[in-house]
PDB file of N, CA, C and O in Angstrom, chain B, residues numbered from 101:
ATOM      1  N   MET B 101     100.458  77.688  93.210  1.00  0.00           N
ATOM      2  CA  MET B 101      99.859  77.407  91.642  1.00  0.00           C
ATOM      3  C   MET B 101      98.309  77.599  91.160  1.00  0.00           C
ATOM      4  O   MET B 101      97.356  76.989  91.644  1.00  0.00           O
ATOM      5  N   LEU B 102      98.268  78.228  90.480  1.00  0.00           N
ATOM      6  CA  LEU B 102      96.863  78.454  90.274  1.00  0.00           C
ATOM      7  C   LEU B 102      96.710  78.175  88.747  1.00  0.00           C
ATOM      8  O   LEU B 102      97.481  78.469  87.833  1.00  0.00           O
ATOM      9  N   VAL B 103      95.720  77.644  88.719  1.00  0.00           N
ATOM     10  CA  VAL B 103      94.911  76.739  87.718  1.00  0.00           C
ATOM     11  C   VAL B 103      93.846  77.374  86.876  1.00  0.00           C
ATOM     12  O   VAL B 103      92.802  77.112  87.474  1.00  0.00           O
ATOM     13  N   ALA B 104      93.585  78.000  85.913  1.00  0.00           N
ATOM     14  CA  ALA B 104      92.531  78.621  85.066  1.00  0.00           C
ATOM     15  C   ALA B 104      91.785  77.373  83.901  1.00  0.00           C
ATOM     16  O   ALA B 104      92.267  76.394  83.332  1.00  0.00           O
ATOM     17  N   ARG B 105      90.537  77.931  83.910  1.00  0.00           N
ATOM     18  CA  ARG B 105      90.278  76.862  83.246  1.00  0.00           C
ATOM     19  C   ARG B 105      90.241  77.107  81.529  1.00  0.00           C
ATOM     20  O   ARG B 105      90.338  76.435  80.502  1.00  0.00           O
ATOM     21  N   GLY B 106      90.026  78.581  81.960  1.00  0.00           N
ATOM     22  CA  GLY B 106      90.677  79.171  79.888  1.00  0.00           C
ATOM     23  C   GLY B 106      91.850  80.059  80.175  1.00  0.00           C
ATOM     24  O   GLY B 106      92.576  80.046  81.169  1.00  0.00           O
ATOM     25  N   LYS B 107      91.905  80.951  78.959  1.00  0.00           N
ATOM     26  CA  LYS B 107      93.492  81.799  78.744  1.00  0.00           C
ATOM     27  C   LYS B 107      93.394  82.614  79.715  1.00  0.00           C
ATOM     28  O   LYS B 107      94.420  82.897  80.334  1.00  0.00           O
ATOM     29  N   GLU B 108      92.304  83.115  80.038  1.00  0.00           N
ATOM     30  CA  GLU B 108      92.587  84.359  80.927  1.00  0.00           C
ATOM     31  C   GLU B 108      91.920  84.010  82.776  1.00  0.00           C
ATOM     32  O   GLU B 108      90.736  83.839  83.069  1.00  0.00           O
ATOM     33  N   ILE B 109      92.645  84.000  83.367  1.00  0.00           N
ATOM     34  CA  ILE B 109      92.079  83.738  84.599  1.00  0.00           C
ATOM     35  C   ILE B 109      91.126  84.965  85.285  1.00  0.00           C
ATOM     36  O   ILE B 109      91.331  86.178  85.330  1.00  0.00           O
ATOM     37  N   THR B 110      90.029  84.170  85.787  1.00  0.00           N
ATOM     38  CA  THR B 110      88.923  84.932  86.713  1.00  0.00           C
ATOM     39  C   THR B 110      88.687  85.422  87.821  1.00  0.00           C
ATOM     40  O   THR B 110      89.689  85.134  88.475  1.00  0.00           O
ATOM     41  N   LEU B 111      87.964  86.018  88.505  1.00  0.00           N
ATOM     42  CA  LEU B 111      87.719  85.429  89.999  1.00  0.00           C
ATOM     43  C   LEU B 111      87.049  83.862  90.065  1.00  0.00           C
ATOM     44  O   LEU B 111      87.503  83.299  91.061  1.00  0.00           O
ATOM     45  N   SER B 112      86.259  83.123  89.432  1.00  0.00           N
ATOM     46  CA  SER B 112      86.097  81.834  89.947  1.00  0.00           C
ATOM     47  C   SER B 112      87.246  81.232  90.068  1.00  0.00           C
ATOM     48  O   SER B 112      87.208  80.459  91.025  1.00  0.00           O
ATOM     49  N   ASP B 113      88.638  81.237  89.326  1.00  0.00           N
ATOM     50  CA  ASP B 113      89.967  80.479  89.618  1.00  0.00           C
ATOM     51  C   ASP B 113      90.486  80.775  90.551  1.00  0.00           C
ATOM     52  O   ASP B 113      91.453  80.065  90.826  1.00  0.00           O
ATOM     53  N   LEU B 114      90.123  82.086  91.661  1.00  0.00           N
ATOM     54  CA  LEU B 114      90.885  82.178  92.511  1.00  0.00           C
ATOM     55  C   LEU B 114      90.748  81.158  93.459  1.00  0.00           C
ATOM     56  O   LEU B 114      90.099  80.134  93.246  1.00  0.00           O
ATOM     57  N   PRO B 115      91.439  81.449  94.674  1.00  0.00           N
ATOM     58  CA  PRO B 115      90.931  80.584  95.748  1.00  0.00           C
ATOM     59  C   PRO B 115      89.789  81.672  96.431  1.00  0.00           C
ATOM     60  O   PRO B 115      89.730  82.902  96.414  1.00  0.00           O
ATOM     61  N   GLU B 116      88.871  80.572  97.066  1.00  0.00           N
ATOM     62  CA  GLU B 116      87.289  81.480  97.832  1.00  0.00           C
ATOM     63  C   GLU B 116      87.715  82.161  98.855  1.00  0.00           C
ATOM     64  O   GLU B 116      86.831  82.634  99.569  1.00  0.00           O
ATOM     65  N   SER B 117      89.189  82.429  99.251  1.00  0.00           N
ATOM     66  CA  SER B 117      89.512  83.395 100.496  1.00  0.00           C
ATOM     67  C   SER B 117      89.752  84.806  99.362  1.00  0.00           C
ATOM     68  O   SER B 117      89.036  85.769  99.637  1.00  0.00           O
ATOM     69  N   LEU B 118      90.403  84.927  98.511  1.00  0.00           N
ATOM     70  CA  LEU B 118      90.502  86.008  97.945  1.00  0.00           C
ATOM     71  C   LEU B 118      89.323  86.575  97.121  1.00  0.00           C
ATOM     72  O   LEU B 118      89.025  87.741  96.862  1.00  0.00           O
ATOM     73  N   GLN B 119      88.667  85.255  96.742  1.00  0.00           N
ATOM     74  CA  GLN B 119      86.990  85.628  95.806  1.00  0.00           C
ATOM     75  C   GLN B 119      85.959  86.360  97.028  1.00  0.00           C
ATOM     76  O   GLN B 119      84.947  86.934  96.628  1.00  0.00           O
ATOM     77  N   ALA B 120      86.223  86.320  98.352  1.00  0.00           N
ATOM     78  CA  ALA B 120      85.410  87.158  99.418  1.00  0.00           C
ATOM     79  C   ALA B 120      85.934  88.468  99.279  1.00  0.00           C
ATOM     80  O   ALA B 120      85.165  89.400  99.047  1.00  0.00           O
ATOM     81  N   ASN B 121      86.872  88.604  99.368  1.00  0.00           N
ATOM     82  CA  ASN B 121      87.624  89.832  99.626  1.00  0.00           C
ATOM     83  C   ASN B 121      87.850  90.640  98.533  1.00  0.00           C
ATOM     84  O   ASN B 121      88.571  91.636  98.588  1.00  0.00           O
ATOM     85  N   ALA B 122      86.939  90.051  96.963  1.00  0.00           N
ATOM     86  CA  ALA B 122      86.843  90.490  95.872  1.00  0.00           C
ATOM     87  C   ALA B 122      86.029  92.063  95.414  1.00  0.00           C
ATOM     88  O   ALA B 122      85.122  92.246  96.225  1.00  0.00           O
ATOM     89  N   SER B 123      86.068  92.755  94.790  1.00  0.00           N
ATOM     90  CA  SER B 123      85.471  93.694  94.104  1.00  0.00           C
ATOM     91  C   SER B 123      83.988  93.590  94.113  1.00  0.00           C
ATOM     92  O   SER B 123      83.690  92.503  93.619  1.00  0.00           O
ATOM     93  N   PRO B 124      83.123  94.138  94.400  1.00  0.00           N
ATOM     94  CA  PRO B 124      81.489  93.892  94.022  1.00  0.00           C
ATOM     95  C   PRO B 124      81.593  93.833  92.443  1.00  0.00           C
ATOM     96  O   PRO B 124      82.404  94.367  91.687  1.00  0.00           O
ATOM     97  N   GLU B 125      80.180  92.760  92.116  1.00  0.00           N
ATOM     98  CA  GLU B 125      80.031  93.035  90.795  1.00  0.00           C
ATOM     99  C   GLU B 125      80.008  94.365  90.090  1.00  0.00           C
ATOM    100  O   GLU B 125      79.772  95.394  90.722  1.00  0.00           O
ATOM    101  N   GLY B 126      80.285  94.372  88.596  1.00  0.00           N
ATOM    102  CA  GLY B 126      80.023  95.491  88.374  1.00  0.00           C
ATOM    103  C   GLY B 126      81.370  96.317  87.972  1.00  0.00           C
ATOM    104  O   GLY B 126      81.553  97.055  87.004  1.00  0.00           O
ATOM    105  N   SER B 127      82.195  95.979  88.961  1.00  0.00           N
ATOM    106  CA  SER B 127      83.522  97.135  89.024  1.00  0.00           C
ATOM    107  C   SER B 127      84.155  96.569  87.936  1.00  0.00           C
ATOM    108  O   SER B 127      83.774  95.997  86.914  1.00  0.00           O
ATOM    109  N   ALA B 128      85.704  97.014  88.635  1.00  0.00           N
ATOM    110  CA  ALA B 128      86.682  96.527  87.551  1.00  0.00           C
ATOM    111  C   ALA B 128      87.162  94.803  87.199  1.00  0.00           C
ATOM    112  O   ALA B 128      87.621  94.156  88.140  1.00  0.00           O
ATOM    113  N   PRO B 129      87.083  94.411  86.390  1.00  0.00           N
ATOM    114  CA  PRO B 129      87.524  92.655  86.305  1.00  0.00           C
ATOM    115  C   PRO B 129      88.898  92.549  87.231  1.00  0.00           C
ATOM    116  O   PRO B 129      89.839  93.283  87.533  1.00  0.00           O
ATOM    117  N   PRO B 130      88.566  91.546  87.431  1.00  0.00           N
ATOM    118  CA  PRO B 130      89.961  90.993  88.177  1.00  0.00           C
ATOM    119  C   PRO B 130      91.219  91.120  87.159  1.00  0.00           C
ATOM    120  O   PRO B 130      91.047  91.023  85.944  1.00  0.00           O
ATOM    121  N   PRO B 131      92.421  91.330  87.702  1.00  0.00           N
ATOM    122  CA  PRO B 131      93.744  91.722  86.928  1.00  0.00           C
ATOM    123  C   PRO B 131      94.154  90.428  85.987  1.00  0.00           C
ATOM    124  O   PRO B 131      94.364  89.375  86.587  1.00  0.00           O
ATOM    125  N   GLY B 132      94.257  90.439  84.818  1.00  0.00           N
ATOM    126  CA  GLY B 132      94.857  89.303  84.085  1.00  0.00           C
ATOM    127  C   GLY B 132      96.121  88.889  84.604  1.00  0.00           C
ATOM    128  O   GLY B 132      95.934  88.012  85.448  1.00  0.00           O
ATOM    129  N   SER B 133      97.486  89.189  84.431  1.00  0.00           N
ATOM    130  CA  SER B 133      98.721  88.644  84.335  1.00  0.00           C
ATOM    131  C   SER B 133      98.718  88.129  85.723  1.00  0.00           C
ATOM    132  O   SER B 133      97.836  88.474  86.510  1.00  0.00           O
ATOM    133  N   LEU B 134      99.853  87.160  86.119  1.00  0.00           N
ATOM    134  CA  LEU B 134      99.867  86.463  86.907  1.00  0.00           C
ATOM    135  C   LEU B 134     100.931  87.262  87.885  1.00  0.00           C
ATOM    136  O   LEU B 134     101.067  86.847  89.036  1.00  0.00           O
ATOM    137  N   GLU B 135     101.590  88.262  87.490  1.00  0.00           N
ATOM    138  CA  GLU B 135     102.461  89.346  87.718  1.00  0.00           C
ATOM    139  C   GLU B 135     101.247  90.093  88.657  1.00  0.00           C
ATOM    140  O   GLU B 135     101.347  89.769  89.840  1.00  0.00           O
ATOM    141  N   GLU B 136     100.270  90.902  88.406  1.00  0.00           N
ATOM    142  CA  GLU B 136      98.801  91.828  88.736  1.00  0.00           C
ATOM    143  C   GLU B 136      98.251  90.918  89.571  1.00  0.00           C
ATOM    144  O   GLU B 136      98.042  91.381  90.692  1.00  0.00           O
ATOM    145  N   ILE B 137      97.885  89.573  89.393  1.00  0.00           N
ATOM    146  CA  ILE B 137      97.272  88.841  90.928  1.00  0.00           C
ATOM    147  C   ILE B 137      98.127  88.921  91.918  1.00  0.00           C
ATOM    148  O   ILE B 137      97.990  89.320  93.075  1.00  0.00           O
ATOM    149  N   GLU B 138      99.384  88.330  91.113  1.00  0.00           N
ATOM    150  CA  GLU B 138     100.337  88.096  92.342  1.00  0.00           C
ATOM    151  C   GLU B 138     100.479  89.380  93.231  1.00  0.00           C
ATOM    152  O   GLU B 138     100.762  89.193  94.414  1.00  0.00           O
ATOM    153  N   ARG B 139     100.325  90.567  92.816  1.00  0.00           N
ATOM    154  CA  ARG B 139     100.628  91.657  93.713  1.00  0.00           C
ATOM    155  C   ARG B 139      99.126  92.260  94.237  1.00  0.00           C
ATOM    156  O   ARG B 139      99.214  93.099  95.133  1.00  0.00           O
ATOM    157  N   VAL B 140      97.966  91.973  93.842  1.00  0.00           N
ATOM    158  CA  VAL B 140      97.002  91.960  94.595  1.00  0.00           C
ATOM    159  C   VAL B 140      96.466  91.203  95.493  1.00  0.00           C
ATOM    160  O   VAL B 140      95.525  91.492  96.231  1.00  0.00           O
ATOM    161  N   SER B 141      97.141  90.088  95.435  1.00  0.00           N
ATOM    162  CA  SER B 141      96.943  88.753  96.603  1.00  0.00           C
ATOM    163  C   SER B 141      97.722  89.223  97.693  1.00  0.00           C
ATOM    164  O   SER B 141      97.260  89.031  98.818  1.00  0.00           O
ATOM    165  N   ILE B 142      99.268  90.040  97.534  1.00  0.00           N
ATOM    166  CA  ILE B 142      99.769  90.528  98.442  1.00  0.00           C
ATOM    167  C   ILE B 142      99.248  91.873  99.460  1.00  0.00           C
ATOM    168  O   ILE B 142      99.315  91.982 100.685  1.00  0.00           O
ATOM    169  N   VAL B 143      98.745  92.766  98.488  1.00  0.00           N
ATOM    170  CA  VAL B 143      97.995  93.716  98.801  1.00  0.00           C
ATOM    171  C   VAL B 143      97.020  93.188  99.898  1.00  0.00           C
ATOM    172  O   VAL B 143      96.986  93.432 101.104  1.00  0.00           O
ATOM    173  N   ARG B 144      96.339  92.494  99.216  1.00  0.00           N
ATOM    174  CA  ARG B 144      94.462  92.139 100.087  1.00  0.00           C
ATOM    175  C   ARG B 144      95.087  91.362 101.223  1.00  0.00           C
ATOM    176  O   ARG B 144      94.551  91.574 102.311  1.00  0.00           O
ATOM    177  N   ALA B 145      96.028  90.569 101.219  1.00  0.00           N
ATOM    178  CA  ALA B 145      96.283  89.894 102.010  1.00  0.00           C
ATOM    179  C   ALA B 145      97.590  91.063 103.078  1.00  0.00           C
ATOM    180  O   ALA B 145      98.267  90.436 103.893  1.00  0.00           O
ATOM    181  N   LEU B 146      97.743  92.023 103.026  1.00  0.00           N
ATOM    182  CA  LEU B 146      98.532  92.400 104.109  1.00  0.00           C
ATOM    183  C   LEU B 146      97.216  93.550 104.746  1.00  0.00           C
ATOM    184  O   LEU B 146      97.223  94.100 105.848  1.00  0.00           O
ATOM    185  N   GLU B 147      96.344  93.651 103.854  1.00  0.00           N
ATOM    186  CA  GLU B 147      95.519  94.565 104.447  1.00  0.00           C
ATOM    187  C   GLU B 147      94.337  93.771 105.205  1.00  0.00           C
ATOM    188  O   GLU B 147      93.524  94.164 106.042  1.00  0.00           O
ATOM    189  N   SER B 148      94.512  92.676 104.684  1.00  0.00           N
ATOM    190  CA  SER B 148      93.365  91.215 106.196  1.00  0.00           C
ATOM    191  C   SER B 148      94.114  91.187 107.517  1.00  0.00           C
ATOM    192  O   SER B 148      93.560  90.750 108.526  1.00  0.00           O
ATOM    193  N   THR B 149      95.149  91.568 107.533  1.00  0.00           N
ATOM    194  CA  THR B 149      96.135  91.489 108.237  1.00  0.00           C
ATOM    195  C   THR B 149      96.717  92.353 108.928  1.00  0.00           C
ATOM    196  O   THR B 149      97.700  92.145 109.640  1.00  0.00           O
ATOM    197  N   GLY B 150      96.109  93.472 108.758  1.00  0.00           N
ATOM    198  CA  GLY B 150      96.585  94.816 109.254  1.00  0.00           C
ATOM    199  C   GLY B 150      97.928  95.094 109.024  1.00  0.00           C
ATOM    200  O   GLY B 150      98.496  95.878 109.784  1.00  0.00           O
ATOM    201  N   TRP B 151      98.614  94.508 107.970  1.00  0.00           N
ATOM    202  CA  TRP B 151     100.006  94.782 107.424  1.00  0.00           C
ATOM    203  C   TRP B 151     100.802  94.098 108.609  1.00  0.00           C
ATOM    204  O   TRP B 151     101.643  94.682 109.292  1.00  0.00           O
ATOM    205  N   ASN B 152     100.477  92.980 108.734  1.00  0.00           N
ATOM    206  CA  ASN B 152     101.260  92.155 109.369  1.00  0.00           C
ATOM    207  C   ASN B 152     101.632  90.965 108.571  1.00  0.00           C
ATOM    208  O   ASN B 152     101.029  90.002 108.099  1.00  0.00           O
ATOM    209  N   LYS B 153     103.243  91.529 108.608  1.00  0.00           N
ATOM    210  CA  LYS B 153     103.858  90.826 107.292  1.00  0.00           C
ATOM    211  C   LYS B 153     104.308  89.149 107.678  1.00  0.00           C
ATOM    212  O   LYS B 153     104.576  88.217 106.921  1.00  0.00           O
ATOM    213  N   GLN B 154     104.248  89.237 109.470  1.00  0.00           N
ATOM    214  CA  GLN B 154     104.161  87.352 109.576  1.00  0.00           C
ATOM    215  C   GLN B 154     103.075  86.889 109.030  1.00  0.00           C
ATOM    216  O   GLN B 154     102.983  86.387 107.910  1.00  0.00           O
ATOM    217  N   ALA B 155     102.157  87.064 109.886  1.00  0.00           N
ATOM    218  CA  ALA B 155     100.315  86.836 109.436  1.00  0.00           C
ATOM    219  C   ALA B 155     100.009  86.924 107.753  1.00  0.00           C
ATOM    220  O   ALA B 155      99.137  86.191 107.287  1.00  0.00           O
ATOM    221  N   ALA B 156     100.739  87.818 106.903  1.00  0.00           N
ATOM    222  CA  ALA B 156     100.405  87.917 105.729  1.00  0.00           C
ATOM    223  C   ALA B 156     101.068  86.642 104.943  1.00  0.00           C
ATOM    224  O   ALA B 156     100.507  85.841 104.195  1.00  0.00           O
ATOM    225  N   ALA B 157     102.393  86.704 105.335  1.00  0.00           N
ATOM    226  CA  ALA B 157     102.988  85.958 104.513  1.00  0.00           C
ATOM    227  C   ALA B 157     102.311  84.239 104.901  1.00  0.00           C
ATOM    228  O   ALA B 157     101.970  83.440 104.029  1.00  0.00           O
ATOM    229  N   GLN B 158     102.267  84.065 105.919  1.00  0.00           N
ATOM    230  CA  GLN B 158     101.694  82.743 106.542  1.00  0.00           C
ATOM    231  C   GLN B 158      99.936  82.515 105.624  1.00  0.00           C
ATOM    232  O   GLN B 158      99.662  81.361 105.295  1.00  0.00           O
ATOM    233  N   VAL B 159      98.923  83.617 105.299  1.00  0.00           N
ATOM    234  CA  VAL B 159      97.900  83.407 104.878  1.00  0.00           C
ATOM    235  C   VAL B 159      98.164  83.093 103.298  1.00  0.00           C
ATOM    236  O   VAL B 159      97.404  82.529 102.511  1.00  0.00           O
ATOM    237  N   LEU B 160      99.436  83.613 103.072  1.00  0.00           N
ATOM    238  CA  LEU B 160      99.868  83.505 101.643  1.00  0.00           C
ATOM    239  C   LEU B 160     100.693  82.042 101.087  1.00  0.00           C
ATOM    240  O   LEU B 160     100.818  81.782  99.890  1.00  0.00           O
ATOM    241  N   GLY B 161     101.197  81.199 102.161  1.00  0.00           N
ATOM    242  CA  GLY B 161     101.698  80.215 102.165  1.00  0.00           C
ATOM    243  C   GLY B 161     103.801  80.526 101.953  1.00  0.00           C
ATOM    244  O   GLY B 161     104.740  79.932 101.423  1.00  0.00           O
ATOM    245  N   LEU B 162     103.642  81.457 102.536  1.00  0.00           N
ATOM    246  CA  LEU B 162     105.145  82.206 102.214  1.00  0.00           C
ATOM    247  C   LEU B 162     105.556  81.878 103.459  1.00  0.00           C
ATOM    248  O   LEU B 162     104.855  81.560 104.419  1.00  0.00           O
ATOM    249  N   ARG B 163     107.207  82.012 103.366  1.00  0.00           N
ATOM    250  CA  ARG B 163     107.552  82.987 104.465  1.00  0.00           C
ATOM    251  C   ARG B 163     108.065  84.179 103.958  1.00  0.00           C
ATOM    252  O   ARG B 163     108.166  84.610 102.810  1.00  0.00           O
ATOM    253  N   ARG B 164     108.439  84.723 105.302  1.00  0.00           N
ATOM    254  CA  ARG B 164     108.378  86.101 105.161  1.00  0.00           C
ATOM    255  C   ARG B 164     109.372  87.133 104.592  1.00  0.00           C
ATOM    256  O   ARG B 164     109.106  88.276 104.222  1.00  0.00           O
ATOM    257  N   PRO B 165     110.651  86.468 104.594  1.00  0.00           N
ATOM    258  CA  PRO B 165     111.510  86.983 104.114  1.00  0.00           C
ATOM    259  C   PRO B 165     111.317  86.778 102.252  1.00  0.00           C
ATOM    260  O   PRO B 165     111.807  87.600 101.478  1.00  0.00           O
ATOM    261  N   THR B 166     110.428  85.395 101.715  1.00  0.00           N
ATOM    262  CA  THR B 166     110.257  85.682 100.446  1.00  0.00           C
ATOM    263  C   THR B 166     108.748  86.910 100.165  1.00  0.00           C
ATOM    264  O   THR B 166     108.494  87.567  99.155  1.00  0.00           O
ATOM    265  N   LEU B 167     108.156  86.857 101.198  1.00  0.00           N
ATOM    266  CA  LEU B 167     106.852  88.153 101.537  1.00  0.00           C
ATOM    267  C   LEU B 167     107.681  89.020 100.568  1.00  0.00           C
ATOM    268  O   LEU B 167     107.582  89.234  99.359  1.00  0.00           O
ATOM    269  N   TYR B 168     108.851  89.602 101.877  1.00  0.00           N
ATOM    270  CA  TYR B 168     109.452  90.659 101.591  1.00  0.00           C
ATOM    271  C   TYR B 168     110.140  90.997 100.231  1.00  0.00           C
ATOM    272  O   TYR B 168     110.281  92.149  99.823  1.00  0.00           O
ATOM    273  N   SER B 169     110.420  90.237  99.784  1.00  0.00           N
ATOM    274  CA  SER B 169     111.409  90.288  98.277  1.00  0.00           C
ATOM    275  C   SER B 169     110.180  90.311  97.186  1.00  0.00           C
ATOM    276  O   SER B 169     110.316  91.081  96.235  1.00  0.00           O
ATOM    277  N   LYS B 170     109.064  89.566  97.260  1.00  0.00           N
ATOM    278  CA  LYS B 170     107.963  90.120  96.393  1.00  0.00           C
ATOM    279  C   LYS B 170     107.678  91.578  96.581  1.00  0.00           C
ATOM    280  O   LYS B 170     107.521  92.233  95.551  1.00  0.00           O
ATOM    281  N   MET B 171     107.609  92.036  97.443  1.00  0.00           N
ATOM    282  CA  MET B 171     107.141  93.535  97.766  1.00  0.00           C
ATOM    283  C   MET B 171     107.744  94.421  97.483  1.00  0.00           C
ATOM    284  O   MET B 171     107.308  95.551  97.267  1.00  0.00           O
ATOM    285  N   ARG B 172     108.913  94.041  97.432  1.00  0.00           N
ATOM    286  CA  ARG B 172     110.286  94.961  96.731  1.00  0.00           C
ATOM    287  C   ARG B 172     109.828  94.579  95.279  1.00  0.00           C
ATOM    288  O   ARG B 172     109.424  95.550  94.640  1.00  0.00           O
ATOM    289  N   ARG B 173     109.804  93.523  94.699  1.00  0.00           N
ATOM    290  CA  ARG B 173     109.733  93.371  93.116  1.00  0.00           C
ATOM    291  C   ARG B 173     108.530  94.240  92.874  1.00  0.00           C
ATOM    292  O   ARG B 173     108.633  95.024  91.930  1.00  0.00           O
ATOM    293  N   HIS B 174     107.326  94.242  93.607  1.00  0.00           N
ATOM    294  CA  HIS B 174     106.166  94.472  93.278  1.00  0.00           C
ATOM    295  C   HIS B 174     106.217  96.552  93.219  1.00  0.00           C
ATOM    296  O   HIS B 174     105.707  97.445  92.542  1.00  0.00           O
ATOM    297  N   GLY B 175     106.875  96.467  94.030  1.00  0.00           N
ATOM    298  CA  GLY B 175     106.675  98.268  94.780  1.00  0.00           C
ATOM    299  C   GLY B 175     106.044  98.472  95.724  1.00  0.00           C
ATOM    300  O   GLY B 175     105.460  99.519  96.001  1.00  0.00           O
ATOM    301  N   ILE B 176     106.096  97.282  96.465  1.00  0.00           N
ATOM    302  CA  ILE B 176     104.411  97.463  97.488  1.00  0.00           C
ATOM    303  C   ILE B 176     105.459  97.743  98.851  1.00  0.00           C
ATOM    304  O   ILE B 176     106.449  97.090  99.181  1.00  0.00           O
ATOM    305  N   PRO B 177     104.815  99.044  99.552  1.00  0.00           N
ATOM    306  CA  PRO B 177     105.501  99.720 100.175  1.00  0.00           C
ATOM    307  C   PRO B 177     105.944  98.462 101.880  1.00  0.00           C
ATOM    308  O   PRO B 177     105.399  97.419 102.239  1.00  0.00           O
ATOM    309  N   GLN B 178     106.661  98.943 102.252  1.00  0.00           N
ATOM    310  CA  GLN B 178     107.311  98.249 104.072  1.00  0.00           C
ATOM    311  C   GLN B 178     105.589  98.633 105.014  1.00  0.00           C
ATOM    312  O   GLN B 178     104.964  98.038 105.892  1.00  0.00           O
ATOM    313  N   ARG B 179     105.422  99.593 104.432  1.00  0.00           N
ATOM    314  CA  ARG B 179     104.447 100.579 105.539  1.00  0.00           C
ATOM    315  C   ARG B 179     103.020 100.808 105.364  1.00  0.00           C
ATOM    316  O   ARG B 179     103.228 101.054 104.176  1.00  0.00           O
ATOM    317  N   ARG B 180     102.051 100.917 105.443  1.00  0.00           N
ATOM    318  CA  ARG B 180     100.635 101.449 104.836  1.00  0.00           C
ATOM    319  C   ARG B 180     101.105 102.894 104.687  1.00  0.00           C
ATOM    320  O   ARG B 180     101.850 103.548 105.417  1.00  0.00           O
ATOM    321  N   ALA B 181     100.382 103.277 103.379  1.00  0.00           N
ATOM    322  CA  ALA B 181     100.847 104.313 102.903  1.00  0.00           C
ATOM    323  C   ALA B 181      99.931 105.480 103.710  1.00  0.00           C
ATOM    324  O   ALA B 181     100.118 106.676 103.487  1.00  0.00           O
TER     325      ALA B 181
END
């Protein structure tokens, strides 16, 4: 769950572990919808674990089957492109 201070979710509303992986200042703003944030969070977790699904699921606080389901929903490939 994510709690925001205003109508839009900003970088400061994200967990510190995701803020550290955010793009530098001056680049595109963080995604605004929950779906976009979920997709970005999954991709970042996969990238930070070398696409190890078990480790990425653990980082995200999910079970591995749930991660696979979310990856399919967001069109995230099972393997690195």
